N, C-alpha and C positions, 0 to 999 in steps of 0.2 A: 895086883895093882903095882905098877912100877913107880919109881921115884918121881918122875915128872908129873904123873897124874895125881899123885898124892899132894903135891904142892900147888896144883892148879886150882884157881878159884872160879866160882861160877860168875858169869857176867852179871853186872848190876844193871838194873833198869833205871832210866832217868825219868824223873817226873816231868810232866808237860808244863808244870807251873814253875815260874821263876821266883826266886826269893830276893828281896832287897838285901844287899850286903852293905855293911858300913864302910864307906870310903874314907880313908884317913885324910885329914886336911893337908893340902899341898902347900898352901900359902904360909910363908914365914915372915911376911912383911908386917911392919908396924906403922900405922894401924893396918889390920888385916884387910885384904881385898874382899869384895862382896862374895858371898857363898854362891854356889851353883843354883840354889833355890831362890836367890834374890832377884828382884825385877831388874836390877842394874848389874847383873852377872857379867855382861860383856865388857864392863870397865875394869875387870881384873887384869893384872899384868900378864904379858906374854911369857911363856916358858919356851915354846918352840914355834917357829914360823916357817912354813913351807909353801910359799906362793906358787911355786912350780907344780905343786900337787893340789893347791887350792884349800889348804886348811891351816889352822893355828891352834895350839894348845894353850889355854889360859891356866894360871896358877890355881884356880878353883876347880880344875878338872874338866872344864867345859871344852869340847872340841868345837871350834867356830869355823864354818865353811865360807868360802868366798861368795856363795850365793845368799848369804846371811842365815842359812840354816844352822842349827846347833844340835849337838849330841851331848846330853848331860851325863855325868858320871854314873847315874843309876840306870842308864839306858833309854831314858825318855828322849824322844825326838821333838825338836822345835822346828816347825816348818819355816822356810825362808820368809822373811818379812821386810822385803825391800820397800822403801818409801816410793810412792808414786811421784813421778817427775812430770810437772806440767810446764809448758812453755807459753809465754805471752804471745798473742797473735800480732 
């Protein structure tokens, strides 16, 4: 057995299940912005805004997309929820 093979480790297998990880709070505002789990999560302050790419990062960790879709810090996807626009005839 040579030196290289003695320090080689066997490849690890990855589980098909994902685990929720604890996301540290990003908001340092007083009073704090709504959490990513709150119904009013979109009212959190902007940390980064990239309209040329179609997304913004809120201080609660939510990625907000221009089509009104969202990606929460835990990986949950919120489908676009644009309001229906009606015009008077």
